[in-house]
C-alpha positions in Angstrom: -146.7 -87.7 76.0 -147.5 -85.1 73.7 -147.0 -82.5 75.8 -143.9 -80.2 74.3 -140.0 -80.9 76.5 -140.6 -77.3 77.8 -142.7 -78.2 80.4 -139.6 -80.5 81.6 -137.9 -78.5 85.0 -134.4 -77.1 83.5 -135.7 -77.1 79.8 -136.1 -73.5 78.8 -136.4 -72.0 74.9 -133.0 -72.2 74.0 -132.5 -76.2 75.4 -136.0 -77.4 73.4 -134.6 -75.8 70.2 -131.6 -77.8 70.7 -133.2 -81.0 71.3 -135.6 -80.3 68.2 -132.8 -79.8 66.1 -129.9 -82.2 67.2 -131.9 -85.4 67.9 -135.2 -84.5 67.0 -136.8 -84.7 70.7 -139.9 -82.1 70.4 -142.8 -83.9 72.7 -141.9 -86.1 76.6 -142.6 -89.0 74.0 -139.9 -88.3 71.9 -137.6 -88.2 74.5 -139.1 -91.2 76.6 -138.3 -92.8 73.0 -134.7 -91.7 72.5 -132.2 -94.2 72.7 -129.0 -92.7 71.8 -126.5 -95.2 70.0 -123.6 -94.3 71.5 -123.1 -92.6 75.8 -120.1 -91.7 77.4 -119.9 -90.9 81.3 -117.5 -88.1 81.5 -118.3 -88.3 85.4 -115.7 -90.8 86.0 -112.7 -88.9 85.1 -110.9 -90.6 87.5 -112.2 -94.5 87.1 -109.9 -97.0 85.3 -112.0 -97.1 82.8 -111.4 -93.6 81.3 -107.8 -93.9 82.1 -107.4 -97.5 80.0 -110.2 -96.3 77.8 -111.9 -99.0 77.6 -115.8 -99.1 76.3 -118.4 -100.4 78.6 -122.0 -101.9 78.2 -124.0 -101.5 80.8 -127.3 -103.4 81.0 -129.8 -101.4 83.0 -133.0 -102.3 84.4 -135.6 -99.3 85.9 -137.8 -100.0 89.1 -139.1 -96.8 89.1 -140.8 -93.8 87.2 
């Protein structure tokens, strides 16, 4: 949990710096316990929810890590 965030595939020095400055994420433990206040899924550009501008809350259960 104390390993650097740059140990993850796709996270280089530049992205690690942005994560550290923007959200205080420096270790894998920080990332695991980072819960954003709000999340907008921008992949649903054609869905009804995005066209109507509704805000929804999702409750999920992680079944495997």
